[in-house]
N, C-alpha and C positions, 0 to 999 in steps of 0.2 A: 337070766344070768345066774350062775351058781354063787354059792355063799362066798367062795374065795374071790370071785370077780367083784362082788359088792364090797368086800373088805378092801380090795385094791382101789376101787373108786374112792372110798373114804380116805385111804392113805394118800392118794394123789390129790386130795381136796377138790374132787370133781363136784361133790354136793355143795360146796361153798360157792362154786361158779353157778350152779343151778339156783341158789338163793339169790345171787345177783341178777340172774336172768328173770326170776319170778318178780323181782322188784320193778321190772320194766313193763310188766303186763298190766292191763287196765281192768280186767275182770277176774273174779274169783276162779272161774273155770280155766281162764288163760293161765293163771298162776299154778293151778293144779297140773296143767299140761307141761308147764316149765319144770316143775319139780319131778314129774314122772319121766322126763326125757332120759333116754339111755342110748349109748353108742350102738350103731347097727353094724352088722358084719357084711352087708351087701353093698358093694362099691357104688352101684347105680342108684340105690336108694339114698346113700349118704350124699352122692353128688347132686341128686335132686333137692334134698334138704338144703344143701349149701347154696344151690342156685336160687332157691326161694328166698333165703336170707339176703343174697346179693341183690336180687330184683327188688325186694322190699326196701333195701337201703338206697338203691338208685331212685326209687319212687320218692322216698323221703327227701333226697337231695333236690329233686326237681319240684315237688309239690308240697313239701312239709309233712309233718306227722298227720296221720289220719285220725278222725274222731271216732274213738272206740270206747269212750267213757260211758256210753249209754247202754252197754251190754248188761242185761239182767238175766239171772237164772229163772226162767219161766217154765221149766220142765214140770215142777209140782203143780203150778197153776193149770198147765195144759192137761195134765192127768185128771185134775178135778173137773175141768170143763168137759172132758171127754165122757165123764160119767154123769153129765147134766148137773154138775154142781154150779152154784152161783159164786163168782169170784168177788172178792172184796175190792175196795177202791185201790189199795196199794198194788194188788196183783194185776189189776187192769192197767194201772199206770206203768207197771214194769213191762207189760206187753207192748204198750204204746212206745215206751222208750226204746225197746229192742227194735221195733219196726222203723222207728226214726233213724236209729243207727244203721240199719240195713240200707235205708234210702240214701243216707249220707255217703255210705261206702260205695254204693252204686254210682253216685255222682263223682266220687273221688277217682274211681277207676275209669269213668267215662272219658276223662281227659287223656288217658293212656291209649295211644293209637296202636303201638306195637304189641304183639302177643308175647306174654311172658309166662314163667312157670306159675304165676299166681292167677292167670286167666281162668283156668278150669275151676278155681275155687270161687272167685267173685261172681262168675256167671251163674252159680247156683243160688245166689241171693235173689229173692223175689220181692220182699217188701210188701206193704199193703197200705198205701197212703190213705185210702178211704177209711179203713178200720182205725188206723192211727189217728186220723183227724176226728172220727166219731167219738173215740174214747176221750181225747183231749178236750173236745168241745163239751162233753157231758160232765167231766170230772175236773174240778178245780185243784184239789189237793187230796192227800190221803184221808182227810177228815171231812171234806165238803164236796157235794155234788152241785153242779151249776144249775141256776134257775131255768136256763134255756134248754136243759136236757130233754124236756118235753113240754108241749103246750099245757097239758094237765097240771104238771108240777109248777109251772109258772103261774097258772091261775090259782092254785091252792096257796102258794106262798104270798101272792098278792092279797088274797082274802085274809090270810093270817096277819099280815102287816096292818091291814085296815082295822081288824077287830082288836089287835093289840093296841092300836092307837086309841080306840074307844075306851078300853080298860084303863089305860094310863090317864086319859082325860078325866074319867069318872073318879079314879082314885086321887088324882091331882086336886080336884075340888074338895075331896074329903080331907086331905091333909092340910089344906089351906083354909078350911072353914072353921066353924065353931068347935068341932070335935078334935081339932088339932091338939088341944090341951090334954087329951087322953092318950096321946101317942108318945112312945119313948123317944122316937126320932121321926122327923117329917120326911120319910123316904118311902119309896115303893120297892119291894123286893119280891123274890119268888121262893116258894116252898112246894116241892113235889110237882113242879111245872105249872103252878098256879100263882097268880099275882096276889100278894098279901101286904098288910101294913103292920108295923110293930106297935102293939098296944100295951100300956102299962097293966100289969097283972091285976091291980086293984080296981081298974076301970074296965075289966073284961065285959061286964054287962052293959056298959055305956056305948059300946060299938057292936051292934048286932051283926052276926055273921058266923062263919065256920072257922074253928081253930085248927090250924094245920101243924103247929109246932110250938115248942116252948124253949126259951133260952136255957142254958145250963144253970144259970143262977136262979131261974124261976121268976125273975122280975119282969120278963117280957113274954108276951104271947103273940104269935103271928096269926092274925085274923084275916080271913077272906071276907070282906064286907058283903052283905046280902045283895047289894046293888050290882056286884060284878060276878056273882056266882054263875048266872046264866051265860054271861059273856065268856067267862073262863071255860065253861062247858063247850061252847062253840069252838074255842081254840083247841081244846083237847080232841074234838072230832076232826078238825082240820089236820092236826098233827098225825092222827092215825091214817088219814088219807094220804098225807105226804110220805109217810114211811112205806105205805103200800106202793105208791108210785115209784119211789126210789128202788124198791126191791124189783119192781117190774122192769125198770131201766137197766139195772145191773144184770138181771136175768137175760134181757135182750142182748146186752153187750157180751155176756158170757157165752151166749149161743153163737154169736158171730165169731168169737175166738175159737170155739169148738169146731165150727165149720172150716176154719183156716188153720187148724192145729198143726197139720203136717208141714205146711210151708213155714209156719212160725218156728217149729222145731228145727227145720232145716236151716233157717236163717240163723238160729242160735248156734247150731253146730259149726256152720261156716264162719261166723263172726268170731267165735272163740278160737278157731284154727288160725284165722287172720291175726287175731290178737297175739297168739303164740308166735307166729312168724315175725310180726313187726316187733315183738319183744326181743327176738334174736337180732334184728337189725339195730334196735336201739342200744343193745349191749355192745354191738360192734362199734358204734360211735363212741360209747363210753370208754371202751378199751383201746380206741384207736387201732382197731384190728383190721384185717384184710382176709380175703378168701384165698386159700392156697390152691394149688393145682393138684388134682388127683392123678396119680400115676395110672397109665392105661392098663398096665399089667404088672404082675409081680408085687413084691412087698418092698418097702423101703421108705425112709423119711429123710428129707433134706431141708432142715429148717434154717432160714437165713434171718439174722437180726431178730431172733426170737426173744421174747420176754415172758417171765412168769406172770400170768394175768392177775395175780393177787398182790404183786409188788407195786410200789409207787412207780408209775412210768417215768417220772422225772428223775428217779434215783437208780432204777434198774439198769444194769449194763446188758445190752443185747448180746446174744451169743449165736454162733453158727454151730449147729450140731447135726450130724447125719449118721444114718445106719441103714444097711441093706443093699447098697449099690456095690461098692468095692470090698466091703467087709460086713459080716453079720454080727460081730461082737465088738463092743467098745469098752475099754478098760480106762476109767477116769481116775487119775491120781493127783496128788497135791496136798498142801497143808490144810489143817482144820480151818473152818470158817472161810475157806477160799471159794466156795460156790459149787462144790461137787454135787451136793445133795440137791441144790436148786436146779442145776443143769439136768440131773436125772429126772426130777419132778417135771421140769419144763418139757422134756422129751415125751414123757408119758402123758401128761395132762393135755398138751396141745394135740397129740394124736387122738385122744379120746374126744376132745372138743370137735375136731374136724369130722370124726366119724359120727358126731351128733348133729351135724349141719350148722355148727357155730363157726363164725369167723375167729381166727386166731391172731394174737398180738405178735405178728411177724411180718416179714416182707411178703408182698404178693408174689414174689418169685419162688417162694417156698413150695416144696412138693411133699405130699403126704400119701399115705395108703390106708386101707382099712385092715387093721390087724384082726385076727379071729378073736383073740383075747389079750388083755393087758394085765399082767400080774406084777405086783410091786411088794417088795419087802423093804420098807424104809422106816426109820425112826426107832425109838426105844420100845422094844416089845416086852419089857420085863413085866411079869404078872405076879403080884404078891398073893392074890387070891388062889391062884393055881400052883403056888410054890415053884414058879419057874424062874430061872435066872435069865438074864438078857440073852445069853447064847442059846439056852434051851428053847426059849420062846421063839427066837429067830429060826432055829432049826425046825421047830414044829411048823412054822409058816413055810419054810423052804421045802419041807417034805411034801406038804400039800401042793405046792407049785410044781414040784418035779413029777407028781402023780398026774397032774392035769395038763402040763405044757405039751404042745404039739406043734406041728408045722403051721407057720403063719402067726404064732403068738409072739408078743413082746414081753420079755421078762426083765424086770429091773431089780437089782440088788444094791443096797446101800451098806458099805463096809462089810462086804461078804467075808465070812470066816472070822470076824472080829469077836472078842470076848472069850477067847480060849488061848491055848498055847500057840504062839505065832507060827512055828514050823508046821504043826498039825493044821492050824487054821488056814495057812496058805495052800497046803496040799489039798485040803478039803475044798477050798474055793476053786482051784483049778479043775478039780474033778466035777464039781457042780456045773461050772460053766461048760465044760466039755460035754457033759451029759445033755444039757439043755440044747446045745448046738446039734448034737447027734439026733435029737428029737425034732429038729427042724425049726427051733425057735430062734428069735433074734434076742441078743443079750446085751444089756448095758449095766456095768457094775462099777462102783467106786471102791477104792481100796488104798491102803498104805503099804501093802506088802510088795517088796522088790521082786519076789518070785512071780507075781502076776504081771509086773512090767516086763520081765524077761519072757514070760509066756506069750505076751502080746507081740514082743519083738521077734520071736522065733516061730510063731504059729501063723500059717496062712489063713486069712479070713478074720484075724483078730487085730485090732488097731488100738494103739495107745492114744490117750488124750490127757491133757493136764489143765488145771486151773492156775493161771499165772499168779505169781506172788512177788511183790517188790520187797526184797530183803532189806533194802536201804531204808525204807519207811515202815517196815513191818506191817504193811497193809496189802491185802489181796486186791488185784485189779478186777477180779470176777470175769476175766476173759477166758474163754475155753479155746485151747490150742490143740487141734487134732493132729495126730502124727508124732507128737512129742511126749514122752513120759515125764511126769512131774516129780519134783523132789519134795520131801516133807519139810526140809529146811529146819529141822528141830535144833541142830547145833547152831546154825546162824541166828535163829530167833533167840535161843538161850544166851548166846554171846552178846547179842544186841541188848538184851535185857539186863546184862551185868553179871552173868554166872561166872564164877572164878575160872580162869584159864586152866588151872591144874585139873579141875573137875572135867572140863571139856576134853583135855588131852587124854585123860584116863578113859573117858567115854569113847573117844575115837579108837583107842587101843583095843577096846572090846569088840569093835567091828571086824568082821572077817576081811581078808584082803580082797576077796571077790566083791563084797559089798562096797568096799572103799573105791575099788576101780570103777564099779558100776555108777556110783554116785559122781565120781570124777567125770565119767563120760557124759552123764546127764548135765552136769554143770557146763561142760564144753559145748554140748548141744544147745543149751540155753543161750550161751554166749554167742554162738554162731547164728542162732535164730534172730537174736536182737540185732546183730550186725547186718543180716540179710534184710530185716525189716527196715533198717536205716537206709541201706542201699536202695531198697524198693521205693521208699519215700522220696529219696533224692532223684531216682530215675523218673518217678511220676512228676516231680517238680520240673525236671528238665524237659520231659515230654510236653508238659503244659506250656513251658516257655517256648519250645520249638513250634508248637501249634500256634502260639500267639505270633511268632515271627512269620510263620507261613501265611497266616491270615493277613498280616501287614503286607507281605510280599504280593499276595494275590490282589490286595487292594491297590497297591502301587502299580501292578501290572495292568489292572483295569484302567487306572488313570492314564498310564503311558499310552495304552492302545487308543484311548479316547483322544489324547493329545495328538497322536500320530494321524488319526483319522481327520482331525481338525486341520492339521498342516496340509495333508493331501487335498482336502476340500478347498482350502484357501488357494493352493497352487492351481487347482483346476479352474476356479473362478477367475484367477488372474490371467490364466491362459485364454479363457473364453473372452475376457476383455481385450487382450492383445489381438486375438483373431478378429474380433468385431472391428477394432480400429484398423486392422490391415485391410479388411474388406471395404470399409469406408474410403480409405486412401486409394485403394485400387479402383473403386468406382469413379473417384475424382480424376485419377490419371486417365481412365478409359474415356471419360467425357472430353478431357483436354485433347487426347489423341484423335478422337472423332472430329473435333474441330479442326485439328491440323490436317486431317485427311481431306476435309472439304476444300481446304485452301491449297493443298498440294495437287499438282497436275502431272508430275512426272511419275513414271512407273516405279522408279527406285524408291520414291517416298512411300508408295503403298507397300513395297516389300519390307522396308524398315519398320513401318507401322505394325505389320503382322508379326514380325520378329519380336518387337517390344511387348506386344500383347501376350505372345506365347511364353516369353521369359517370365513376365509378371505372374501369369496364371500358374506357371510351374512353381514359383516361390510360394504362392498361396496354398497350392496343393501339398507341398512339402510341409508347410506349417501345420495344416490340418492333420496330416499324418502323425506328426510329432505330438500334437495335442492329444490325439486319439490314443497314442501309445502311453501317454502319461496317465490317462484315465484308467487304463487297464492295469491289473496287478503285475508288477515287473517280476519276471522270473528268469532263471538261467536255463537254457535248453539242456536236456539230459546229456547230449553229447559234449556240451561245453562244461559240464559240472566236473569239479575236481574233488577228490576225497576230503571230507571235513572231519577233523578229529578234535577231541577235547584239548583246549589250550590254544587253538588257532585263533588268529585275528581275522574277522570277517566284516564286510560291509552289509548293512541291512538295506536292500534295494527299495523297499516300500516305506521306509521311515527316514526320509531325507538323507539317505546314504550315511546313516550313523554307523560308526565303527564299534564293534562289540567283541567280547571274548567268549569263545565257545566253552560251556561248562560241562556238557555231556556229549558222549558219542551218539550218532544218529540211532533212533530206535527202529523197529520193524516197519513203522509207517513213515519213516523219513523225517521225523521231528527231532529237533535239537533244542536245548535250553541255552540261551545266551544271556550275558550281562553287559549292560552299557552303563557305567557309573554305578549308581545304586539300584538301577532298574533291571529286573530280570524278566524274561519273556520266553515263550516257546514259539518257534517258527519252523517252517519247512526248509529243508536243505536247499531246495530250488529257489528260495527267496533271499539267499545270501551269496556273497561272492568273496572268496579268500582275498585278503589284502596282500599284495606282492611284498615279499620280504626283501630287505636291503641286501645288496650284493655282499657276500662275505669277503673280507680281505684275503688275498692269497697268502697262504702261510709262508713266513720267511724261513730260510734255511741257513744253517752254518755248517762248515765242514769240520769234523772232529778228527783231524790227523788221519792216520792210516786205518782208523776204525771204520771208515765209510762215512756216509752222509746221514746226519740225524736231522729230523725236522722239529722245530719248535713252533707250536701253534699259538699265535698271539691274538686269537679272535677276541673281540671285545665282550666282556662279561658284565651283566648288570649288577649293581650293588644292592638291589632289593627285589623281593618277590611278593606277589599278592596271592594269598590262598583263601581269601574270604569266600564264603559260600560253599566250601568243600567240607566233606566229612573228615574226621580226624585221620583215618587210614590214608585216604587220597592225599591229604595235605602233607602228611609225613613223607610219603613217597616223593612228592614234588620238592619238599624242603631238602631231602637227602641229595637229590640230583643238583639242586641249586648250590648247596654247601660244597659238594665235590668240585663243581666248576669254579666257585670262588676261591677254594684252596689252590687249585691249579693255576689260577690267574694271579695269585698272590695278594688278594685283597685283604686289608687289615681288619675291616669290619663290614658287616652286611646287616640289612634290615628285613625282617619278615613281617609283612602286613597281614594280620589275621582278624582284625576288628575286635571290638569289645564284647558284644553279645552277652552270652551267659558265662564266658570265661573258660568253657570246657576246651575249646580249640587251643587257646593260649596255653593252658596247663599241660595239654597233651604234647604240644610241640616243645615247650621248655623242658618237660620231664624227659623227652626223647633225646634232646641235644646235650644235656648236662653231662652224661657219662663219656662223651666224645673226648678223647685225650688231646686232640688237636685244637680244641676250643678252649680259650682262656676264661671267658665269662659269658654268661647268658642272663640277660636282664630285660625287664620291661622298659619301654621308652619313658623318658621324662617329658616335662612340659616343653613343647616345641618339636618333639620327636614323634608325637602320636600317642604318648602316655600308654595306657594299658592295651590299646589297640595295635601296638607294635612291639616286637621282640628284637632287641639289638644283640648281635653275636660278635664277639671280639675273638680273633684267632691268635694263637701263640706265635 
């Protein structure tokens, strides 16, 4: 990566994220890999890295964190072993620790049945349990080798303990005997690895033996009594043998390590890679991050509910920010401290993180791409050492960016053109953005210049965005609004803080009329946006309420259908009982008739008997037919069907002949929705029958002189209408027809039943009726009239 790219990474705080990542690694080499991480420009490679992070995170969810604390850097030890060097105790223990870690990781992945992106890595782990256990059985710690490391070592140390016991026993008798008065203290100690006793200097000649040391004051000499000299010599010989045996054991273990050096080196490399990958997964948990989707082709970013990873997630306000799909340039405006710079950094940093295989603190629905380069000019670039002003320093950075930027790059400018004359700065900013776009780069810039807002409004491929600011509280909301240019709100903030009105008026007079009109348009746009958001929230609330009502209706429909099925089943059982009783009665009558036949002797009696049997069987057969018809679903034959329309009264043939009102016209499948009371259901047209309407009274007529005959229709008009369950448009049409009929009939008042619900239908009907000049009052019902579920209309 070039110098400018590295500088942009620092500007966007990418290295701070890497420090957080390194803090999640378990090994020193893993931390090195974390800090060396850089974004890649190959989409497939970035997607693979991201998949590795996701798979590691999934494994941690199912199986917990892996044990990677045993990774040790053994490369130096392996190099020494390769040249026949003897490894020390610590180096051998490090090798054993690494082998144990490899074995544990093999067990960790053994529970994973499905193949993942980590499978090729952990399958390279070999481990070596035999070598691991040989080392740990021979070495107790970094300072001690076990007695059982070899039979020879065990024998030597056993002899040493026995001889040491004899020495202590001999010296014990000395310090407790008659010569104890010559001793400075009655203790046994060691000097130069030999057992001695502390003798008073003036009694040196009273204790025969070898002097090994003298105290600093000269008052004490440490004497090895003659009686233990030979025994101490034996201990020295055994110590020499012990050291030789230890060196032989270490050489043997080092040789085993050398023979397995390649597999151990491979285990180390794969374990550090796994440590690096699981560090990325742990960072994802820490940031509450998710894996974005990589766009299959082209460039563009669409971040949803994105947060800057270095901000407190409890306080950071998520933003939606996109670039590359409908527009390649985003101009972000708004007041200071409103979040413009944070939005810019979030766009750049999250793009870099995704290209590095890191999860980003944003919704999993976010989409990202791999930019060729990300260049950023953000922050105060003033340099005292180089005698550069803020503007000059920024321009120096921008010059380098314009030399490097090309197709597929993302270029970020903070306060582009600031620090110089506003007119020249705005013109320069427009030119820089235009040049970067011409080179094929994607641009995001923050600014206060109205000229850039106009540039975004009038240039295809350039979009405005703003950071919302609450003038009432003088606080930014930190929400990013795409498609709306922002206001600096300088006058409003100054007035809120108490600046004298005269000063503000004079300041406003200094603005050009075009700027004033532009700011007025922005203010109107902001007002309209807030109003639209309010309507959107209300629509969402109504949609939720409607969904709740639909769910209740579906539940009621299910219950009503179950009740209908129960009624039909009860009727069938009752009919079966009636038929059974009829059969039993018939059998009784047949028996009696047979008895009568035996007693009858005339031919006429036989004829009457046969006729009676035939008549009775006919009745039973008819009853069976009727019962069978009741068991089948009752329908109306196609040729008997009459057209069914919304508003018709119909009988439900299969639900105990219930009368219902048709709510919808038949669809292409012949289904209609009907309502009986509070119950709504969908049935076939063939399962209903229109209810015959009452005969309309014949219109009465009266003769009006020579003008001919006029008819006065006095058909009865109802005084109320029920529009519950209808949408507002259909209900208003029905109400208009009803009001017209009521006016013609001369009714003084009428009632419109619309139900309480959410109140939307009531409001629509009342608002529609109030302008009618022939209506005196429109009000909701009072107690006893239906209250808010009814509208009462009084005519003039």
